N, CA, C and O of each residue as an XYZ file, in Angstrom:
404
protein
N      -3.550     11.806    -22.289
C      -4.874     11.297    -22.029
C      -5.506     10.847    -23.327
O      -5.213     11.365    -24.404
N      -6.375      9.873    -23.192
C      -7.108      9.354    -24.340
C      -8.591      9.497    -24.103
O      -9.041      9.531    -22.957
N      -9.354      9.582    -25.174
C     -10.806      9.626    -25.067
C     -11.355      8.221    -24.977
O     -10.786      7.273    -25.517
N     -12.462      8.109    -24.291
C     -13.159      6.833    -24.182
C     -13.658      6.464    -25.570
O     -14.151      7.342    -26.278
N     -13.553      5.175    -26.004
C     -13.932      4.800    -27.372
C     -15.421      4.996    -27.658
O     -15.787      5.223    -28.811
N     -16.273      4.917    -26.671
C     -17.714      5.064    -26.903
C     -18.166      6.495    -26.635
O     -18.992      7.041    -27.367
N     -17.627      7.090    -25.596
C     -18.018      8.446    -25.224
C     -16.784      9.332    -25.202
O     -16.051      9.341    -24.213
N     -16.536     10.089    -26.289
C     -15.324     10.908    -26.365
C     -15.245     12.000    -25.293
O     -14.174     12.565    -25.070
N     -16.356     12.300    -24.634
C     -16.330     13.312    -23.577
C     -15.587     12.803    -22.342
O     -15.141     13.596    -21.513
N     -15.457     11.480    -22.221
C     -14.753     10.873    -21.091
C     -13.295     10.687    -21.483
O     -12.985     10.031    -22.478
N     -12.416     11.266    -20.700
C     -10.988     11.105    -20.944
C     -10.374     10.335    -19.795
O     -10.816     10.447    -18.651
N      -9.360      9.559    -20.101
C      -8.673      8.820    -19.058
C      -7.206      8.717    -19.398
O      -6.804      8.772    -20.561
N      -6.405      8.564    -18.335
C      -4.970      8.431    -18.516
C      -4.638      6.982    -18.810
O      -5.265      6.069    -18.273
N      -3.665      6.781    -19.649
C      -3.225      5.426    -19.910
C      -2.385      4.945    -18.743
O      -1.580      5.694    -18.190
N      -2.580      3.693    -18.376
C      -1.845      3.118    -17.260
C      -0.589      2.439    -17.769
O      -0.596      1.830    -18.839
N       0.472      2.542    -17.016
C       1.698      1.824    -17.355
C       1.475      0.348    -17.103
O       0.680     -0.028    -16.241
N       2.167     -0.482    -17.844
C       2.039     -1.928    -17.654
C       2.524     -2.335    -16.266
O       1.962     -3.245    -15.658
N       3.542     -1.682    -15.768
C       4.086     -2.010    -14.450
C       4.046     -0.763    -13.578
O       4.971      0.049    -13.612
N       2.973     -0.603    -12.791
C       2.907      0.592    -11.954
C       4.029      0.611    -10.927
O       4.461     -0.431    -10.434
N       4.482      1.797    -10.619
C       5.549      1.922     -9.635
C       5.088      2.842     -8.523
O       4.063      3.512     -8.649
N       5.837      2.874     -7.441
C       5.499      3.739     -6.333
C       5.798      5.176     -6.731
O       6.756      5.424     -7.463
N       4.998      6.129     -6.262
C       5.311      7.536     -6.525
C       6.710      7.874     -6.012
O       7.164      7.331     -5.004
N       7.382      8.776     -6.719
C       8.781      9.092     -6.408
C       9.005      9.501     -4.960
O       9.990      9.088     -4.349
N       8.108     10.307     -4.400
C       8.325     10.795     -3.044
C       8.122      9.710     -1.996
O       8.397      9.938     -0.818
N       7.647      8.534     -2.398
C       7.407      7.457     -1.451
C       8.442      6.346     -1.541
O       8.450      5.439     -0.708
N       9.299      6.405     -2.525
C      10.285      5.356     -2.711
C      11.175      5.216     -1.476
O      11.481      4.100     -1.056
N      11.585      6.328     -0.901
C      12.481      6.280      0.248
C      11.767      5.925      1.539
O      12.418      5.566      2.521
N      10.448      6.016      1.561
C       9.667      5.734      2.764
C       9.235      4.279      2.800
O       9.271      3.642      3.853
N       8.832      3.759      1.669
C       8.347      2.379      1.587
C       9.518      1.418      1.443
O       9.920      1.058      0.336
N      10.049      1.016      2.581
C      11.183      0.103      2.571
C      10.898     -1.092      3.465
O      10.035     -1.044      4.342
N      11.631     -2.147      3.228
C      11.528     -3.328      4.089
C      11.890     -2.959      5.525
O      11.294     -3.459      6.479
N      12.872     -2.078      5.659
C      13.305     -1.649      6.990
C      12.174     -0.929      7.720
O      11.948     -1.164      8.907
N      11.464     -0.050      7.008
C      10.365      0.686      7.639
C       9.298     -0.277      8.149
O       8.775     -0.100      9.249
N       8.973     -1.296      7.352
C       7.979     -2.281      7.789
C       8.510     -3.124      8.941
O       7.759     -3.495      9.843
N       9.801     -3.425      8.911
C      10.367     -4.272      9.969
C      10.415     -3.541     11.313
O      10.506     -4.180     12.361
N      10.355     -2.210     11.290
C      10.374     -1.432     12.524
C       8.996     -1.295     13.165
O       8.870     -0.787     14.279
N       7.957     -1.756     12.448
C       6.597     -1.729     12.992
C       6.352     -2.984     13.820
O       7.018     -3.999     13.616
N       5.404     -2.927     14.751
C       5.058     -4.141     15.491
C       4.600     -5.240     14.520
O       3.769     -4.982     13.649
N       5.130     -6.452     14.658
C       4.791     -7.541     13.732
C       3.286     -7.794     13.604
O       2.795     -8.107     12.519
N       2.565     -7.659     14.706
C       1.118     -7.900     14.654
C       0.423     -6.861     13.779
O      -0.525     -7.183     13.063
N       0.889     -5.623     13.835
C       0.322     -4.556     13.024
C       0.577     -4.811     11.541
O      -0.316     -4.627     10.714
N       1.778     -5.229     11.210
C       2.116     -5.540      9.817
C       1.283     -6.728      9.334
O       0.804     -6.735      8.200
N       1.113     -7.730     10.197
C       0.296     -8.896      9.838
C      -1.153     -8.484      9.597
O      -1.800     -8.994      8.682
N      -1.664     -7.565     10.414
C      -3.035     -7.079     10.226
C      -3.180     -6.343      8.900
O      -4.170     -6.525      8.191
N      -2.195     -5.514      8.563
C      -2.218     -4.800      7.286
C      -2.154     -5.787      6.134
O      -2.899     -5.668      5.162
N      -1.262     -6.761      6.247
C      -1.115     -7.771      5.199
C      -2.427     -8.529      4.997
O      -2.848     -8.752      3.862
N      -3.063     -8.921      6.079
C      -4.328     -9.649      5.994
C      -5.416     -8.778      5.367
O      -6.186     -9.246      4.529
N      -5.475     -7.515      5.773
C      -6.476     -6.603      5.229
C      -6.288     -6.413      3.722
O      -7.260     -6.413      2.966
N      -5.040     -6.253      3.292
C      -4.772     -6.099      1.863
C      -5.124     -7.382      1.117
O      -5.745     -7.335      0.055
N      -4.731     -8.520      1.666
C      -5.019     -9.806      1.019
C      -6.518    -10.030      0.858
O      -6.967    -10.613     -0.129
N      -7.293     -9.556      1.847
C      -8.750     -9.724      1.812
C      -9.460     -8.559      1.123
O     -10.687     -8.553      1.014
N      -8.693     -7.578      0.661
C      -9.251     -6.362      0.068
C     -10.280     -5.720      0.994
O     -11.327     -5.247      0.550
N      -9.964     -5.712      2.286
C     -10.844     -5.165      3.316
C     -10.432     -3.714      3.587
O      -9.547     -3.450      4.401
N     -11.081     -2.790      2.896
C     -10.695     -1.380      2.986
C     -10.848     -0.832      4.398
O     -10.034     -0.015      4.827
N     -11.860     -1.257      5.119
C     -12.052     -0.775      6.483
C     -10.881     -1.185      7.375
O     -10.373     -0.370      8.146
N     -10.455     -2.430      7.276
C      -9.327     -2.902      8.078
C      -8.015     -2.257      7.628
O      -7.130     -2.003      8.446
N      -7.894     -1.992      6.318
C      -6.701     -1.287      5.828
C      -6.616      0.090      6.473
O      -5.543      0.510      6.907
N      -7.753      0.800      6.538
C      -7.770      2.133      7.131
C      -7.436      2.086      8.618
O      -6.738      2.963      9.129
N      -7.932      1.068      9.311
C      -7.618      0.915     10.729
C      -6.115      0.710     10.915
O      -5.495      1.339     11.772
N      -5.536     -0.181     10.097
C      -4.094     -0.452     10.193
C      -3.285      0.795      9.862
O      -2.295      1.089     10.531
N      -3.700      1.523      8.842
C      -2.983      2.752      8.467
C      -3.055      3.764      9.608
O      -2.074      4.451      9.892
N      -4.201      3.856     10.254
C      -4.340      4.760     11.397
C      -3.382      4.397     12.520
O      -2.793      5.274     13.152
N      -3.229      3.107     12.765
C      -2.301      2.659     13.808
C      -0.848      2.902     13.396
O      -0.015      3.266     14.226
N      -0.555      2.702     12.122
C       0.800      2.963     11.622
C       1.100      4.453     11.704
O       2.230      4.846     11.994
N       0.091      5.287     11.449
C       0.266      6.740     11.493
C       0.756      7.209     12.872
O       1.514      8.173     12.971
N       0.322      6.527     13.917
C       0.756      6.882     15.270
C       2.246      6.603     15.486
O       2.876      7.200     16.359
N       2.798      5.698     14.688
C       4.197      5.295     14.825
C       5.083      5.977     13.789
O       6.185      6.429     14.098
N       4.577      6.048     12.535
C       5.387      6.546     11.428
C       4.462      7.204     10.403
O       3.936      6.537      9.512
N       4.270      8.520     10.539
C       3.340      9.240      9.667
C       3.704      9.166      8.181
O       2.820      8.919      7.361
N       4.961      9.370      7.807
C       5.296      9.290      6.379
C       5.010      7.908      5.783
O       4.536      7.804      4.652
N       5.297      6.861      6.537
C       5.023      5.507      6.048
C       3.523      5.305      5.888
O       3.079      4.739      4.889
N       2.744      5.758      6.853
C       1.284      5.621      6.769
C       0.743      6.353      5.545
O      -0.132      5.839      4.848
N       1.260      7.552      5.284
C       0.832      8.308      4.109
C       1.176      7.559      2.824
O       0.366      7.492      1.899
N       2.377      6.999      2.775
C       2.815      6.278      1.578
C       1.956      5.033      1.351
O       1.580      4.733      0.218
N       1.650      4.315      2.425
C       0.801      3.124      2.307
C      -0.590      3.528      1.825
O      -1.159      2.876      0.949
N      -1.135      4.596      2.392
C      -2.464      5.065      2.000
C      -2.501      5.438      0.520
O      -3.471      5.141     -0.177
N      -1.441      6.089      0.049
C      -1.372      6.462     -1.363
C      -1.333      5.224     -2.249
O      -2.002      5.176     -3.281
N      -0.557      4.230     -1.853
C      -0.485      2.996     -2.632
C      -1.838      2.284     -2.674
O      -2.242      1.756     -3.709
N      -2.520      2.279     -1.549
C      -3.840      1.644     -1.513
C      -4.809      2.416     -2.393
O      -5.605      1.822     -3.120
N      -4.744      3.728     -2.328
C      -5.605      4.567     -3.174
C      -5.346      4.285     -4.653
O      -6.259      4.347     -5.477
N      -4.090      3.974     -4.978
C      -3.710      3.685     -6.368
C      -3.785      2.195     -6.708
O      -3.278      1.762     -7.743
N      -4.417      1.423     -5.836
C      -4.612     -0.019     -6.051
C      -3.300     -0.780     -6.217
O      -3.231     -1.739     -6.986
N      -2.262     -0.358     -5.505
C      -0.958     -1.009     -5.597
C      -0.808     -2.041     -4.477
O       0.179     -2.059     -3.742
N      -1.804     -2.880     -4.380
C      -1.844     -3.879     -3.315
C      -0.693     -4.882     -3.432
O      -0.037     -5.211     -2.444
N      -0.467     -5.350     -4.632
C       0.573     -6.368     -4.830
C       1.957     -5.845     -4.454
O       2.755     -6.567     -3.856
N       2.243     -4.581     -4.807
C       3.535     -4.010     -4.456
C       3.707     -3.933     -2.942
O       4.783     -4.225     -2.419
N       2.645     -3.538     -2.237
C       2.722     -3.485     -0.776
C       2.922     -4.873     -0.186
O       3.747     -5.062      0.707
N       2.167     -5.836     -0.685
C       2.312     -7.208     -0.177
C       3.722     -7.726     -0.426
O       4.294     -8.403      0.429
N       4.285     -7.415     -1.587
C       5.649     -7.853     -1.878
C       6.649     -7.244     -0.905
O       7.563     -7.929     -0.445
N       6.485     -5.968     -0.590
C       7.383     -5.326      0.373
C       7.254     -5.961      1.749
O       8.253     -6.218      2.420
N       6.028     -6.209      2.162
C       5.799     -6.805      3.482
C       6.389     -8.213      3.531
O       7.075     -8.571      4.488
N       6.121     -9.002      2.504
C       6.592    -10.386      2.483
C       8.093    -10.459      2.309
O       8.747    -11.292      2.937
N       8.655     -9.599      1.465
C      10.104     -9.606      1.259
C      10.849     -9.180      2.510
O      12.003     -9.556      2.714
N      10.182     -8.390      3.353
C      10.791     -7.940      4.588
C      10.786     -9.015      5.659
O      11.283     -8.798      6.765
N      10.230    -10.166      5.339
C      10.157    -11.289      6.274
C       9.547    -10.889      7.601
O       9.985    -11.323      8.667
N       8.531    -10.058      7.514
C       7.829     -9.621      8.717
C       6.758    -10.653      9.019
O       5.813    -10.824      8.249
N       6.905    -11.326     10.120
C       5.943    -12.355     10.502
C       5.537    -12.113     11.953
O       6.364    -11.740     12.786
N       4.261    -12.327     12.245
C       3.837    -12.123     13.639
C       4.412    -13.185     14.548
O       4.733    -14.288     14.106
N       4.542    -12.848     15.826
C       4.981    -13.828     16.801
C       3.887    -14.877     16.945
O       2.703    -14.551     16.859
N       4.274    -16.152     17.168
C       3.254    -17.180     17.343
C       2.426    -16.911     18.601
O       2.941    -16.389     19.589
N       1.133    -17.272     18.559
C       0.257    -16.992     19.705
C       0.651    -17.794     20.945
O       0.012    -17.669     21.989
């Protein structure tokens, strides 16, 4: 930890240049896990993350929790850690696309 340059009473952890997923979530956050979810649900999560809409993210996580609790927990942790880009990359790399209307 380092002290804040203006107020030494404030300490903060240094961030890595390239944040990674927590170790216990590596096996849960997979393209396969996302591909097993309903495409519309994944699209809703993707849209919520893209729009930085925390309320919609929570709704999507709640729906995912009903299907896959460990995945929902891992997604929630990533969102809490502001790892939006990593989640979007997993979703997009998994080629998860909603069915056309």
